[in-house]
C-alpha angles and dihedrals in degrees: 000000000000110000117189126199125227128184139158132255094261089077089084094213114158114251091244091060092046090052095045093055099035093241118169113222123198108205124221122218131257115201118204112177107314094334122096121203132192108239110251093001111064099019128041118223091238091055092047095052092044090054097039101086092054099043112122115205096029118253118263134201133228137190127240113248124248090263090067091056091044090054091053094045092047093048092052091049089054089052091056106270112154093187137016129207111199112196120190148174116287115286087228088069105033144012092230088109092057091051091050091049091053091050091047091055090050094049112096102167096073137007111259124200114197115206130195108222089197084215143080139222113359090350083074092035094058089053091049091054091048089053093047092051092048092048090051088053090056097252117163123248091254091051092050093049091050089054091051094048090053093048093049089063088059100041124102135171124187135161145173120232121218097212143016092216097095094048085056093045090051092051095252094117140022119260092240094053092046092048093049091045092053091048089052091046092239115176117201117221118206126196133186125194130158094341094312116116116198136175139208133171138216134177120255131015091257093060091046091056091047089053093051091051090048092053091048090050090055090059103051136156093061129197096190133007136172136176116240123194143158099246093307105125094157092052090045090052090051091050089049090054091051093050102034093109090059098051128096117249118282135053115310116232114240121195140175109244114242116269086240085077096027090067087071102027098048126207122312099043116139135180149124139276110198146165118210120228118265116258121251 
């Protein structure tokens, strides 16, 4: 059985990884003014984040329709796939999963299983790679899903935002609260675990970094870890230096978070996506 893996552009996997494992990625849309861009195709992340502070009105995001997923599923069937596993951002954060499920029901050429990663960014990306590796080894659909369910229990993503402005601009917060928060130097901290997004806040960037390192320390030993940021490589490097003693050997991956999230997070956010080591 030839199982192929599909995901969406919020997984934040580098293109080289996507190519190496033969993963199909369905891009979401970024709307800036009257122009619509395919995430990761028509607009680079560097260009998006450079334009973001001056965008008026603020950018918005949009989902691909079911037909986009059907096209991908149908193309993989034509290439010889006998099964498809479509892994997507947590349903608690987006309705991408619902769109994929609709497309799966309408796809007759090949059976499609749609899976809720219960994560975002590289939390989803790590699961996608695990699935692709298992599929390449000839594992069955049930075996792959069991691997993913186990990994979800060990997967965490958390980050510190630099500003409240973009939560306000995206309608997630009132102007008065955002203004006061910025005056008080409040830094929101966002966490995602097993489909449950939570938030905390601290004052000052220094305390935010300390909190991120503390959370990471609570999770060691780690099997996988990556830095995630909204076009803030210098801040990511600083965070890496603070947490280096907690990381497994090898170079840590560092990626720009998709503009789909950057619309609301704004530039300067930094954090970690990690998978804890399996118990003995």
